[in-house]
C-alpha positions, 0 to 999 in steps of 0.5 A, a space after each residue: 901127812 908125808 913123812 920127811 924122815 926115812 922110816 920103815 912102814 910097818 905092815 900089820 895084817 893081824 887083828 889089833 895091829 897099830 896103824 900109821 906107825 913106822 920105825 926109824 933107824 938112828 946112828 949114835 948121834 940120833 941122826 935118822 939113817 937113809 934106807 937106800 944105802 947112800 948115807 952112812 952113820 957117823 964114824 966110829 973108831 974101832 979097837 982091837 977085839 970086840 967093838 960095839 957100834 951103837 944104833 937106835 930104833 924108834 917108832 915114827 908116826 906116819 899119820 894119826 897113829 892108832 893103838 895096837 901091836 907094832 913089831 918090826 925086824 930090820 936087817 942091815 949091812 955094816 961096811 968097814 973101810 
């Protein structure tokens, strides 16, 4: 089953790791973000001082998932225009 939404596949080589599981990054509207840098999240109005830009992450089954550890890290850039 090929996924139709962008996701990061988990690379688990450890014993007991989940299989067929990925992670999606979503913007504040719940829209999955592309991973190629060509798409952007919805606009957020910035105020003076500290701002919180809400992103979400969720597990995504890329096939018949099996139980196990499914940890992920993601690093991304925020572009201000």
